[in-house]
N, C-alpha and C positions, 0 to 999 in steps of 0.2 A: 566631085566636089570634096574637098578635104573636110574631115570631121573636126569641129572645134570643141575640144574637150577641156576648155578653160572656163566656160560659162557654167556656173552651178545649176543643178537640176532641182526643181521643187515639186514635191508631191504633197497631197493632203487627203484627209478623211475626217468626217464628223462622226464621232462615236456617241451613241445615244446613252450616255451616263455621265456622272459627275466627274469633274477634273480630279478629285481626290482618288476615285477608283481608277481612272485612266492612269494617273501617276503611279499608283501602286502596281497595277498590272504591267506597266511599261518597264518598271525598275526592279521588281522582285524576281530573283532568278527562278523561283519555282513557277512563276507565271511565264517568264521569258521562254522557258523550255517548251511551252505549249503553243507558242505563236511565231517564233523567230525563224521562219522558213517560208519560201515562196510557193511551194506546191506540196500536195499530199505525199509525193514520192520522197520528200525530204523531212528531216526532223532536227531538233536541237537537243542532243543528248546531254549537253553540259552548258551551264551558264554561271558566270561569276560576275558580281557587280559591286564595286566600292564607290557608291554614288556620292562623291565629294570632289571639289576642285583639286586636281592632282591625283585623284583616285583612278584606278584602272578597271576596265571591264573586258570580258572575253566571252564569246558565245561560240560553241562548236556547231557548225551547220554541216549535216551529213546526209548523204543519200541513204535511204532506208535499206537498200540492197547491199550497202557496204562498199560500193564501188568508188566513192570519193568522199572527202570531207575537208573542211577548212575552218580555221578560227577567224572570227570577225571580232577585232578588238581595238582598243585605243585608250586614250587618257582624257579625262574630263578637264575642260578649261573653265567652264562656267556652269554652275548649278544654282538655279533659283526655283525653290520648291513650288510645284504646281504651275510654273510659268515657262521656264526655259532651261534647256540643256544644250551645251556646246561641247564638242570634243574633237580631238585630232586622232584619226585612225592610225594604226601602226605604220601604214604606208605614207603618212604625211597629209592625207586629204582631210579637209575640215567638214564637219557636219553640225548643223544647227537644227534643233527641234523646238518648236513653239507650241505651248499648250494654252488654248484659250477656252476657259470654261464659262458657260453661261447656263446656269440652272442644271438641267439634266442632259445637257449636250456639251461636248468638248470637241473643239476643232484642233486637230493635230496637223501641223505643217512642218515637213522636213525639207531642208535644203542641204544638198551635199555636192561636193566637188566630184566630178566624174573621174573614172580611171581611164587609161588610154588603151585598154585591151578590147573591150566590147563596145558595139555601137551604142550611142546615147539612148535610142529608143528602147533597146534591150535593158540597159541599166535602169532607166526610169520605170519600165514595166516590172522588173524584178523587185525593186524597192517598193513600188506601189502594191504589188502582190503581197509582200510581207506586211505592209501597213494595213491592207484590207484583211489579211489573216488576223492581225492584232484586233482590228475593229470587231470582227465576227466573234473571236474568242472572248473578248472583254464583254460584249453585249450578251453573250450566252451564259456567262458565269457570275 
């Protein structure tokens, strides 16, 4: 069966803290470097973020053993503080992140266009692992 890589993929997590803290930890490069990777064998040695419509961001994701790395970056198209971020990745794919705060819980929902290289379940799993890493880091700090 052919893989349909045109349907966006959605992942989500509920973070047990306020939307203000979630927003800060999601967007501050000093925090991004502590969570923007899918497994302990990886890290994010560099992160830059110009959080505004038309602003650019870039995060370097690298294997801790130095065997490989890549930059994950794009340009913001929509920024609504504590509510919504939309951007276009450097490869043209679109991403939408919804932040829904309710007291001391915040639901983060990410919807992204898949790429055509890896299976959809692998892409969903990788993005979910990063989101889960974000949740764990944010709740512990």
